[in-house]
N, C-alpha and C positions, 0 to 999 in steps of 0.2 A: 505494498500501500504506498502510498503520496500524501504529503502537505499538499496539495493545492489552494495554492492560495486564492489566483483572482485570477476568471480569463482575461489575458491582453489582446488578441486581435483575433479570427477571422479572414479568414482565404475560400475569397468568391471568383468562384471561378466567374469567367466571361470572355467573349467570340470576339465583342471590339472592342482590345481597350480606350478607343477616342468614345466614344460611344457611353460606355459604359462612363470614364470623368467623367462625360457632360450630364448626365442622369444624376448620378448622386453630387458631386459636383453646386450641382446647375441648377432641377427638378428638387433634388432633396433639399437645401444646403448646406448638406455636411462642409464642414471645414479642414482641405485638404491640408494634411506636414508634410512640411518645405524642407523637412529632415526624410520621403522615401523616395528612393531611385525612378526615374519616370518610369522602369520599364510595369514597378510593382506600389504601383499611385497610392497612399494609403488615404484615410479619412477617420476622419477626429468622432467620436460621438459624442465625449464623456464619460467615460467609462468603457468603454472600448473600438479599438484599433478596427477598422475594414475596413483592406488589405485586398486589393484588386489584381490576379492573374489569370493575363492570357492563357489561355486552351479553349480552341475552336471547336477539336473532339472528344470537349469532356460534355456529361450527361450535363439541361439543365430543370435545375428545380429542384436539387438535391436539398439547399440547404436554407435553414427557414433564422432571417434579421426582426427582431420584434423591436420594432423604437420609438422609446417613451417619448408622450409633447402632453403637453399643456391641456390642451382638451383636440380628441379623437377626432368631430365634427368642425373642425375649426381648420383643425388640420388636412384635413380630404379635402374639404373643400379647395382649399386652393390648393393643393396639388390634383383632383380633377379639374378646374381651371387650367390646368396646366398641360391636361393635355393623357393624366392617370390617369387607366381606368382603373378599378375594385373587381376584384374576383363576388365581395361577399355585400352584402348589405351592415353600417355596422352596430356591434349587439355588444349586448351586455347579457356578461356570466354570473351575474350577482357579485366578484367579484373587482372589474376590470369590464374598461370600454374593448374592443379591437375591431376593432381595419383590415383585413386584411387585401397586399395586391403584389403586385411583380414589377424585378426588372426589368432592361431589356433583353436577357438575357432571360426569364423563365425563373430568377432562382425568387421564391416567395418571401416577402419582405409585411409587417405587417404595424400600425398606427395603433398603441396602446396607452394609455393607461389605469392602473389598478388607484382606484379611491378601496377598498376595504382593506383596515392594515389584517397586517401577517396573520400566524399562528400563533406567532411569540409577543400579540402585541401591538409589535414592534409597527411605525405610520408606511403607511405605505411605499 
């Protein structure tokens, strides 16, 4: 067994690096990591780095990343106005609000906001 402290990054396979850089940086508005290599661009979310890797032969849709936002409906409206299509209606799980969509390569993403406290009573 190992003692994992946290997850540092998620590597996302993409077919077209430039298209994906525009999607993650401009459409989603994630902050690019200026120290990342041009061949492996990284975007910061505050607690996790999303690292893009060009791999035209990789299977798509094999990962899912939930992006915490202040208001799921507001963020969804902004993305829809920019041409992003959602897979589902926004729904309430009884613990959080969530809406699923995909990046240009079919990788699953979600807008997410937990409103219920965690099982240990800590805030969402």
